[in-house]
ROSE-4610 file (N, C-alpha, C; in Angstrom, 1 decimal, always signed):
// ROSE-4610
residu = [M/M/M/N/N/N/L/L/L/V/V/V/L/L/L/F/F/F/G/G/G/P/P/P/P/P/P/G/G/G/A/A/A/G/G/G/K/K/K/G/G/G/T/T/T/Q/Q/Q/A/A/A/K/K/K/I/I/I/L/L/L/Q/Q/Q/E/E/E/K/K/K/R/R/R/G/G/G/L/L/L/P/P/P/Q/Q/Q/L/L/L/S/S/S/T/T/T/G/G/G/D/D/D/M/M/M/L/L/L/R/R/R/A/A/A/A/A/A/I/I/I/A/A/A/S/S/S/G/G/G/S/S/S/E/E/E/L/L/L/G/G/G/R/R/R/K/K/K/V/V/V/E/E/E/S/S/S/I/I/I/L/L/L/A/A/A/K/K/K/G/G/G/D/D/D/L/L/L/V/V/V/S/S/S/D/D/D/E/E/E/V/V/V/V/V/V/I/I/I/S/S/S/I/I/I/I/I/I/Q/Q/Q/E/E/E/R/R/R/L/L/L/K/K/K/K/K/K/P/P/P/D/D/D/C/C/C/A/A/A/K/K/K/G/G/G/A/A/A/V/V/V/F/F/F/D/D/D/G/G/G/F/F/F/P/P/P/R/R/R/T/T/T/I/I/I/P/P/P/Q/Q/Q/A/A/A/E/E/E/A/A/A/L/L/L/D/D/D/K/K/K/L/L/L/L/L/L/A/A/A/G/G/G/L/L/L/S/S/S/R/R/R/K/K/K/I/I/I/D/D/D/V/V/V/V/V/V/I/I/I/E/E/E/L/L/L/K/K/K/V/V/V/N/N/N/D/D/D/E/E/E/I/I/I/L/L/L/L/L/L/D/D/D/R/R/R/V/V/V/K/K/K/Q/Q/Q/R/R/R/I/I/I/A/A/A/Q/Q/Q/G/G/G/L/L/L/S/S/S/R/R/R/A/A/A/D/D/D/D/D/D/N/N/N/P/P/P/E/E/E/T/T/T/L/L/L/K/K/K/N/N/N/R/R/R/L/L/L/A/A/A/V/V/V/Y/Y/Y/H/H/H/R/R/R/N/N/N/T/T/T/A/A/A/P/P/P/L/L/L/I/I/I/A/A/A/F/F/F/Y/Y/Y/G/G/G/K/K/K/Q/Q/Q/G/G/G/K/K/K/V/V/V/V/V/V/T/T/T/V/V/V/D/D/D/G/G/G/M/M/M/A/A/A/P/P/P/I/I/I/P/P/P/E/E/E/V/V/V/T/T/T/K/K/K/Q/Q/Q/I/I/I/T/T/T/A/A/A/A/A/A/V/V/V/E/E/E/K/K/K/A/A/A/G/G/G/G/G/G]
num = [1/1/1/2/2/2/3/3/3/4/4/4/5/5/5/6/6/6/7/7/7/8/8/8/9/9/9/10/10/10/11/11/11/12/12/12/13/13/13/14/14/14/15/15/15/16/16/16/17/17/17/18/18/18/19/19/19/20/20/20/21/21/21/22/22/22/23/23/23/24/24/24/25/25/25/26/26/26/27/27/27/28/28/28/29/29/29/30/30/30/31/31/31/32/32/32/33/33/33/34/34/34/35/35/35/36/36/36/37/37/37/38/38/38/39/39/39/40/40/40/41/41/41/42/42/42/43/43/43/44/44/44/45/45/45/46/46/46/47/47/47/48/48/48/49/49/49/50/50/50/51/51/51/52/52/52/53/53/53/54/54/54/55/55/55/56/56/56/57/57/57/58/58/58/59/59/59/60/60/60/61/61/61/62/62/62/63/63/63/64/64/64/65/65/65/66/66/66/67/67/67/68/68/68/69/69/69/70/70/70/71/71/71/72/72/72/73/73/73/74/74/74/75/75/75/76/76/76/77/77/77/78/78/78/79/79/79/80/80/80/81/81/81/82/82/82/83/83/83/84/84/84/85/85/85/86/86/86/87/87/87/88/88/88/89/89/89/90/90/90/91/91/91/92/92/92/93/93/93/94/94/94/95/95/95/96/96/96/97/97/97/98/98/98/99/99/99/100/100/100/101/101/101/102/102/102/103/103/103/104/104/104/105/105/105/106/106/106/107/107/107/108/108/108/109/109/109/110/110/110/111/111/111/112/112/112/113/113/113/114/114/114/115/115/115/116/116/116/117/117/117/118/118/118/119/119/119/120/120/120/121/121/121/122/122/122/123/123/123/124/124/124/125/125/125/126/126/126/127/127/127/128/128/128/129/129/129/130/130/130/131/131/131/132/132/132/133/133/133/134/134/134/135/135/135/136/136/136/137/137/137/138/138/138/139/139/139/140/140/140/141/141/141/142/142/142/143/143/143/144/144/144/145/145/145/146/146/146/147/147/147/148/148/148/149/149/149/150/150/150/151/151/151/152/152/152/153/153/153/154/154/154/155/155/155/156/156/156/157/157/157/158/158/158/159/159/159/160/160/160/161/161/161/162/162/162/163/163/163/164/164/164/165/165/165/166/166/166/167/167/167/168/168/168/169/169/169/170/170/170/171/171/171/172/172/172/173/173/173/174/174/174/175/175/175/176/176/176/177/177/177/178/178/178/179/179/179/180/180/180/181/181/181/182/182/182/183/183/183/184/184/184/185/185/185/186/186/186/187/187/187/188/188/188/189/189/189/190/190/190/191/191/191]
x = [-14.9/-14.3/-13.0/-12.7/-11.0/-11.5/-11.0/-10.8/-9.5/-9.4/-8.5/-8.8/-7.9/-7.5/-6.8/-7.3/-6.7/-6.2/-5.4/-5.3/-4.0/-2.6/-1.6/-0.8/+0.3/+1.0/+0.9/+0.3/+0.2/-1.5/-2.2/-3.5/-4.4/-3.6/-4.1/-4.3/-4.1/-4.9/-4.1/-3.0/-2.6/-3.5/-3.9/-4.5/-5.7/-6.4/-7.3/-7.4/-6.4/-6.3/-6.2/-5.4/-5.7/-7.1/-7.6/-9.1/-9.6/-9.8/-10.4/-9.8/-8.5/-7.9/-8.3/-8.4/-8.7/-10.7/-11.3/-12.9/-13.2/-12.5/-13.1/-12.5/-11.0/-10.5/-9.9/-10.0/-8.8/-7.4/-6.9/-5.3/-5.1/-3.8/-3.5/-2.4/-3.3/-1.4/-1.0/-0.5/+0.5/+2.7/+1.7/+3.1/+4.2/+3.6/+4.7/+5.6/+5.0/+5.3/+6.2/+5.5/+6.3/+8.1/+7.7/+9.2/+10.2/+9.7/+10.7/+11.0/+9.9/+11.0/+11.3/+11.4/+12.7/+13.7/+14.1/+15.1/+15.7/+15.0/+15.2/+16.0/+15.8/+16.2/+17.5/+17.8/+19.4/+19.3/+18.2/+18.4/+18.6/+18.9/+19.5/+18.0/+16.8/+15.3/+15.5/+15.7/+15.8/+16.8/+17.8/+19.1/+18.4/+18.2/+17.2/+16.0/+15.4/+14.1/+14.7/+15.3/+16.0/+16.1/+17.3/+17.8/+16.1/+15.5/+14.2/+13.6/+13.3/+12.4/+12.7/+14.0/+14.7/+14.7/+14.8/+14.1/+12.8/+11.7/+10.3/+10.0/+10.6/+9.7/+9.4/+8.7/+7.8/+9.0/+9.0/+9.2/+8.3/+9.6/+8.4/+7.4/+6.7/+4.9/+5.0/+5.9/+6.6/+6.9/+7.8/+8.0/+7.1/+6.1/+5.0/+4.2/+3.5/+2.5/+2.9/+4.6/+5.5/+5.4/+4.9/+5.0/+3.5/+2.7/+0.9/+1.0/+1.4/+0.5/+1.4/+1.9/+2.7/+2.2/+1.6/+1.0/-0.8/-1.3/-2.8/-3.0/-1.8/-1.2/-1.7/-1.7/-1.6/-2.9/-3.0/-4.8/-5.6/-4.8/-5.5/-5.8/-6.0/-6.0/-7.5/-7.7/-9.4/-10.3/-10.7/-11.8/-11.2/-11.2/-10.2/-8.9/-8.8/-7.4/-8.3/-7.4/-7.9/-5.6/-6.2/-4.9/-4.5/-3.4/-2.9/-1.4/-1.7/-0.9/-0.6/-1.1/-1.5/-3.1/-3.5/-2.1/-1.8/-0.8/-0.4/-0.5/-0.9/-0.5/-1.5/-2.7/-3.0/-3.5/-1.5/-1.5/-1.3/-1.0/-1.1/-2.3/-3.6/-5.0/-5.4/-5.3/-5.3/-4.6/-4.0/-3.1/-3.1/-4.1/-4.9/-6.2/-6.8/-8.6/-8.1/-6.7/-6.8/-6.3/-4.9/-4.5/-6.6/-6.8/-8.0/-9.2/-9.5/-9.7/-10.0/-8.6/-7.9/-8.3/-8.4/-9.0/-10.7/-11.2/-12.8/-13.0/-12.4/-12.3/-12.1/-12.6/-12.7/-12.9/-12.6/-12.4/-13.8/-14.2/-15.5/-15.8/-15.1/-15.1/-13.7/-14.0/-12.6/-12.5/-12.3/-12.4/-11.4/-11.1/-10.5/-11.0/-9.3/-9.3/-8.9/-10.1/-9.4/-8.3/-7.9/-6.8/-6.3/-5.8/-5.3/-3.8/-3.3/-1.6/-0.6/-1.1/-0.1/-0.8/-2.0/-2.1/-1.2/-0.4/+0.2/+1.7/+2.1/+3.6/+3.4/+2.8/+2.4/+2.7/+1.9/+1.7/+3.2/+4.3/+5.9/+6.5/+6.1/+7.1/+6.7/+5.8/+5.2/+5.8/+6.1/+6.6/+7.4/+8.9/+10.2/+10.3/+9.6/+9.8/+9.5/+8.6/+8.1/+8.9/+10.3/+10.9/+10.3/+9.3/+8.5/+8.2/+9.4/+9.4/+10.3/+10.0/+10.7/+12.3/+13.5/+14.0/+13.5/+12.6/+12.2/+11.2/+10.9/+9.5/+9.8/+10.2/+11.0/+10.2/+10.2/+9.2/+9.6/+10.9/+11.5/+10.7/+10.9/+10.4/+8.9/+8.4/+7.0/+6.5/+7.1/+6.3/+6.8/+8.0/+8.7/+7.1/+6.3/+6.0/+4.3/+3.8/+2.5/+2.3/+3.7/+3.8/+3.4/+4.1/+4.3/+2.8/+2.0/+0.9/-0.1/-0.2/-1.3/-1.4/+0.6/+0.4/+0.0/+0.1/+0.3/-0.7/-1.1/-1.9/-3.9/-3.8/-4.6/-5.8/-5.3/-6.0/-7.1/-6.4/-6.7/-8.4/-8.7/-10.1/-10.9/-10.7/-11.4/-11.4/-10.4/-10.6/-11.3/-11.0/-12.2/-13.9/-14.1/-15.0/-16.1/-15.0/-15.8/-16.5/-15.8/-16.7/-17.6/-18.1/-18.9/-19.0/-17.3/-17.0/-15.9/-15.8/-15.6/-16.2/-15.9/-16.5/-15.8/-15.9/-14.8/-15.3/-14.4/-14.2/-13.6/-14.3/-12.7/-12.2/-10.8/-9.5/-8.9/-9.7/-8.8/-10.0/-10.9/-12.2/-11.6/-11.8/-11.4/-11.1/-10.1/-10.6/-11.3/-11.8/-13.3/-14.2/-14.4/-14.6/-15.4/-13.6/-13.2/-13.7/-13.2/-13.6/-15.0/-15.9/-17.4/-18.2/-17.4/-17.1/-17.1/-15.4/-15.7/-16.2/-16.8/-18.0/-19.0/-19.4/-20.5/-20.5/-19.5/-19.1/-19.4/-18.1/-17.6/-19.1/-20.2/-21.5/-22.3/-21.9/-23.0/-22.4/-21.1/-20.8/-21.2/-21.4/-21.7/-21.0/-20.1/-19.0/-19.6]
y = [+8.2/+7.7/+7.5/+6.0/+5.3/+4.2/+4.8/+4.2/+4.0/+2.9/+3.0/+2.5/+3.4/+3.3/+1.8/+1.8/+0.4/+0.5/-0.6/+0.1/-0.1/-0.8/-0.8/+0.4/+0.8/+1.9/+2.6/+4.1/+5.1/+4.9/+4.0/+4.4/+5.5/+6.2/+7.5/+7.7/+6.6/+7.0/+8.0/+8.9/+9.6/+10.6/+11.2/+12.4/+12.2/+11.6/+10.7/+10.8/+10.4/+10.8/+12.1/+12.9/+14.7/+15.0/+15.0/+15.3/+15.1/+14.2/+13.2/+14.5/+14.4/+15.3/+16.4/+17.5/+18.6/+19.2/+17.6/+17.9/+17.4/+16.2/+15.5/+16.4/+16.4/+16.5/+15.3/+14.5/+13.3/+13.5/+12.7/+12.8/+11.7/+11.3/+10.9/+10.0/+9.3/+8.0/+7.2/+8.0/+7.1/+6.5/+4.6/+4.3/+4.6/+5.6/+5.7/+6.7/+7.6/+9.3/+9.2/+8.0/+7.4/+7.3/+6.2/+5.7/+6.8/+7.1/+8.1/+9.2/+9.8/+10.3/+10.1/+8.4/+7.6/+7.9/+7.5/+7.5/+9.6/+10.2/+11.0/+11.7/+11.1/+11.3/+10.9/+9.7/+9.4/+8.5/+8.4/+7.0/+5.9/+5.2/+3.4/+2.5/+3.2/+2.8/+3.2/+4.4/+4.9/+4.1/+4.0/+3.3/+1.6/+1.3/-0.3/+0.2/+0.2/+0.6/+0.9/+2.3/+2.3/+1.4/+0.7/-0.4/-1.4/-1.7/-2.6/-1.4/-0.6/+0.1/+0.3/+0.2/+0.2/-0.9/-1.9/-3.0/-2.9/-2.5/-2.6/-3.5/-4.1/-4.9/-4.2/-5.2/-5.2/-3.9/-3.2/-3.7/-4.3/-4.7/-5.9/-5.1/-6.1/-5.8/-5.2/-6.2/-5.1/-3.4/-3.2/-1.5/-1.4/-1.7/-0.4/-0.5/-1.8/-1.6/-0.7/-0.4/+0.6/+1.2/+2.1/+3.2/+3.5/+3.0/+3.4/+3.4/+2.5/+2.7/+3.9/+4.4/+5.4/+6.9/+6.3/+7.9/+8.0/+6.7/+6.7/+7.9/+7.1/+8.1/+9.8/+10.0/+11.9/+12.0/+13.5/+13.9/+14.0/+14.6/+14.5/+13.6/+12.2/+11.1/+10.5/+11.3/+11.3/+11.1/+11.7/+11.4/+10.4/+9.6/+8.9/+9.1/+8.4/+8.2/+7.8/+8.2/+7.8/+6.7/+5.6/+4.5/+4.7/+5.1/+5.2/+4.3/+3.2/+2.2/+1.5/+1.5/+0.1/+0.3/-1.1/-2.6/-3.2/-3.7/-4.5/-5.9/-6.1/-7.8/-8.1/-9.5/-9.9/-9.8/-9.8/-10.1/-8.0/-7.5/-5.9/-5.9/-6.2/-6.2/-6.1/-7.7/-8.0/-7.0/-6.8/-5.8/-4.5/-4.0/-2.7/-3.1/-3.5/-4.5/-4.2/-4.9/-5.0/-3.5/-2.4/-1.5/-0.9/-0.5/+0.4/-0.1/-1.1/-2.1/-1.9/-1.7/-0.7/+0.5/+1.1/+2.6/+2.9/+1.8/+1.6/+2.4/+1.6/+2.3/+1.1/+1.6/+0.2/+1.1/+0.0/+0.6/+0.6/+1.6/+1.7/+1.4/+2.3/+1.8/+1.2/+0.3/-0.1/+0.0/+1.7/+1.9/+0.8/+0.4/-0.3/+0.3/+1.2/+1.9/+0.9/+0.6/-0.5/+0.4/-0.2/+0.4/-1.0/-0.2/-1.2/-1.1/-2.2/-2.5/-1.4/-1.8/-1.5/+0.2/+0.5/+2.0/+2.8/+2.1/+2.9/+2.4/+1.7/+1.9/+2.6/+2.4/+3.4/+5.4/+5.5/+7.0/+6.9/+5.9/+6.2/+7.0/+5.9/+6.4/+8.1/+8.4/+9.5/+10.8/+10.2/+10.7/+10.8/+10.1/+10.1/+10.8/+11.0/+12.4/+13.2/+13.7/+15.0/+15.2/+14.4/+14.7/+14.8/+14.2/+14.3/+13.1/+12.0/+11.2/+10.8/+9.9/+9.7/+8.8/+8.7/+7.6/+5.3/+5.7/+3.9/+4.4/+5.1/+5.7/+5.4/+3.8/+3.7/+2.3/+1.7/+0.7/-0.7/-1.2/-2.2/-2.3/-0.9/-1.1/-1.6/-0.9/-0.7/-2.4/-2.4/-4.0/-4.7/-4.4/-5.7/-5.0/-3.9/-3.7/-4.0/-4.0/-4.5/-6.3/-6.5/-7.9/-8.5/-7.4/-7.6/-7.1/-6.2/-5.7/-7.0/-7.5/-8.8/-9.3/-10.3/-11.0/-10.9/-10.0/-9.6/-9.2/-8.0/-6.7/-7.2/-7.8/-7.7/-9.2/-9.9/-11.0/-10.3/-8.5/-8.0/-7.8/-7.6/-6.9/-8.4/-9.8/-10.5/-10.9/-10.2/-10.0/-9.1/-7.8/-6.9/-6.8/-7.5/-8.0/-8.9/-9.7/-10.8/-9.9/-9.4/-7.9/-6.7/-7.3/-6.4/-4.4/-4.6/-2.9/-2.7/-2.8/-2.9/-2.6/-0.9/-0.6/-0.3/-0.8/-1.0/+0.9/+1.3/+2.7/+2.0/+3.1/+2.9/+4.3/+3.3/+4.2/+4.8/+4.8/+5.2/+6.5/+6.6/+7.7/+9.0/+10.1/+11.1/+11.4/+12.3/+12.4/+12.8/+13.8/+14.6/+13.3/+12.5/+11.4/+10.3/+10.4/+9.3/+9.9/+11.1/+11.4/+11.5/+11.9/+12.0/+10.5/+9.3/+8.0/+7.4/+8.1/+7.9/+8.5/+9.3/+10.3/+9.8/+9.4/+8.6/+7.6/+6.6/+5.4/+6.0/+6.9/+7.4/+7.7/+8.5/+8.9/+7.8/+7.1/+5.6/+4.9/+4.8/+4.5/+5.2/+6.2/+7.0/+8.2/+8.5/+9.7/+11.2]
z = [+0.8/-0.2/-0.4/-0.5/-0.9/-2.1/-3.7/-4.6/-5.6/-6.1/-6.9/-7.9/-8.8/-10.2/-10.9/-11.5/-12.2/-13.7/-14.3/-16.3/-16.1/-17.2/-17.8/-17.2/-17.7/-17.0/-18.8/-18.7/-20.0/-19.8/-19.3/-19.3/-19.2/-17.9/-17.6/-15.9/-15.7/-14.3/-13.3/-13.7/-13.1/-13.1/-14.4/-15.1/-14.7/-14.2/-14.1/-12.2/-11.5/-10.0/-9.8/-9.9/-10.5/-10.1/-11.3/-11.5/-10.4/-10.0/-8.8/-7.5/-7.6/-5.8/-6.2/-7.7/-7.6/-7.5/-7.6/-7.9/-6.5/-5.6/-4.9/-3.2/-3.2/-2.9/-1.6/-3.0/-2.5/-2.6/-1.4/-2.2/-2.9/-4.0/-4.8/-4.3/-3.9/-3.4/-4.8/-5.2/-6.2/-6.0/-5.7/-5.3/-6.2/-7.5/-8.2/-8.0/-7.9/-7.5/-6.2/-5.1/-3.8/-3.7/-5.1/-5.0/-5.9/-6.7/-8.1/-6.5/-5.5/-4.2/-3.8/-2.9/-2.7/-3.7/-4.8/-5.3/-5.8/-5.0/-5.6/-4.6/-3.5/-2.3/-2.0/-3.0/-2.9/-1.4/-0.8/+0.5/+0.0/+0.9/+0.6/+0.0/+0.4/-0.2/-1.4/-2.2/-3.1/-4.4/-3.5/-4.7/-5.0/-4.5/-4.1/-4.8/-5.0/-5.2/-7.6/-7.3/-8.3/-9.5/-9.4/-9.7/-10.3/-9.6/-9.8/-10.8/-10.5/-11.5/-13.2/-12.9/-13.7/-15.3/-14.8/-15.4/-15.6/-15.1/-15.4/-14.2/-13.2/-12.1/-11.0/-10.2/-9.2/-7.6/-7.1/-5.7/-4.7/-3.4/-3.1/-2.3/-1.8/-1.2/-0.2/+1.0/+2.0/+1.5/+0.8/+0.8/+0.6/-0.9/-0.7/+0.2/+0.9/+2.3/+2.9/+3.7/+4.7/+4.2/+2.8/+2.6/+2.4/+2.0/+2.7/+3.5/+3.9/+5.4/+6.7/+6.0/+6.8/+5.8/+4.6/+3.9/+4.9/+4.7/+5.5/+6.2/+7.2/+8.6/+8.6/+7.7/+7.4/+7.4/+7.6/+7.7/+7.0/+5.6/+4.1/+3.9/+4.5/+4.0/+4.6/+6.1/+6.9/+5.7/+5.1/+4.5/+3.1/+3.1/+1.8/+0.8/-0.3/-1.2/-1.8/-3.2/-4.7/-4.4/-5.0/-4.6/-6.5/-6.7/-8.6/-8.2/-9.3/-8.8/-7.5/-6.8/-5.8/-5.4/-5.2/-5.1/-6.1/-6.3/-7.5/-7.5/-6.4/-6.7/-5.4/-5.4/-5.0/-2.9/-2.7/-1.6/-0.7/-1.9/-0.8/-1.4/-2.0/-2.0/-0.4/-0.4/+1.1/+2.1/+1.8/+3.2/+3.4/+2.0/+1.9/+2.6/+2.2/+2.5/+4.7/+5.0/+6.3/+7.6/+6.5/+6.8/+6.5/+5.8/+5.6/+7.0/+7.1/+8.0/+9.9/+9.7/+10.2/+10.7/+10.7/+10.4/+10.4/+9.7/+9.9/+8.9/+7.7/+5.7/+5.4/+4.4/+2.8/+1.6/+0.8/-0.7/-1.5/-1.6/-1.6/-3.4/-4.7/-6.0/-6.9/-7.2/-8.1/-8.8/-9.7/-11.4/-12.4/-13.3/-14.6/-15.2/-15.7/-18.0/-18.3/-19.0/-20.3/-21.7/-21.9/-22.9/-24.0/-25.2/-25.8/-25.9/-25.4/-25.2/-26.3/-27.6/-29.3/-28.4/-28.3/-28.8/-27.5/-26.6/-25.4/-25.6/-26.2/-27.6/-28.2/-28.4/-29.1/-29.2/-27.5/-26.9/-26.8/-26.0/-25.7/-26.0/-27.5/-28.7/-29.1/-29.2/-29.2/-27.9/-26.6/-25.6/-26.2/-26.2/-26.7/-27.6/-28.5/-29.9/-29.8/-28.9/-27.9/-27.1/-26.5/-25.1/-24.0/-23.8/-22.8/-22.3/-21.8/-21.7/-19.9/-19.4/-18.2/-18.4/-17.6/-18.4/-18.2/-17.6/-17.3/-18.7/-19.4/-20.2/-21.8/-22.4/-23.3/-24.1/-25.6/-25.8/-25.1/-24.9/-24.0/-22.9/-21.9/-20.7/-20.4/-20.9/-21.7/-21.7/-22.3/-22.9/-21.8/-20.8/-19.8/-18.4/-18.5/-17.5/-18.0/-18.5/-19.6/-19.0/-19.5/-19.3/-17.8/-16.7/-15.4/-15.3/-15.2/-15.2/-15.5/-16.7/-17.2/-16.4/-15.8/-15.2/-13.6/-12.9/-11.2/-11.0/-12.1/-11.8/-12.1/-13.3/-13.7/-12.6/-13.0/-11.4/-10.9/-9.9/-8.7/-9.7/-10.5/-11.1/-10.8/-11.1/-10.5/-8.6/-8.4/-6.6/-6.3/-6.9/-6.6/-6.9/-8.4/-8.9/-8.1/-7.5/-6.2/-5.1/-5.4/-4.1/-4.6/-5.8/-6.5/-6.9/-6.6/-7.0/-7.8/-8.9/-10.3/-11.0/-11.9/-12.7/-14.3/-15.3/-16.3/-17.2/-17.7/-17.9/-19.5/-20.0/-21.3/-21.6/-20.9/-20.7/-22.3/-23.6/-24.8/-25.1/-24.4/-25.1/-24.5/-24.9/-24.8/-22.9/-22.7/-21.5/-20.8/-21.3/-20.3/-20.6/-21.3/-21.6/-20.2/-20.6/-19.2/-17.9/-17.4/-16.2/-16.0/-16.7/-17.0/-16.3/-17.3/-16.8/-14.7/-14.7/-13.4/-12.2/-12.4/-11.9/-11.4/-13.0/-12.7/-11.5/-12.0/-11.1/-9.6/-9.1/-7.8/-7.6/-7.8/-6.9/-7.4/-7.6/-8.1/-6.3/-6.1/-4.9/-3.9/-3.6/-2.5/-2.2/-3.2/-3.4/-3.4]
């Protein structure tokens, strides 16, 4: 079972990916986590990525696709994965479809977490007030990340919609309700 979680930054993709990982044994492939690990390593790639992410921009398709390709070769991905934060563009989605086809696999279901942008901005302000925010977690960066999401990533809903794979979930509902809706979608998709 390969599934993609879509939604703007702060929609709860990471939370739901971790729940899917625990309940279904599917590894969470978070490009954000992978890129932050590259930054923490201090590598040349990490320094390059850091300056891009600090502005809230997207890392190039080539870099992200190569990271995903390497990760899909690991044994824990043999039964599928939860893609969190990838793909973000149509070329990335097309590349992912090709990568998976090469492994005789496909995307089974795409979960869109629908949320309200203004509430997301309120949430980031709350995290800052509670001291729970990351360096790239501030209202200005979030506004840019939301604009980038709506411009580059939202079109993927139509891309996967044409394939009949999209299930929209109310991301503003309480976490257990969101989990329940996702579970139903995964089971319907054969997972």
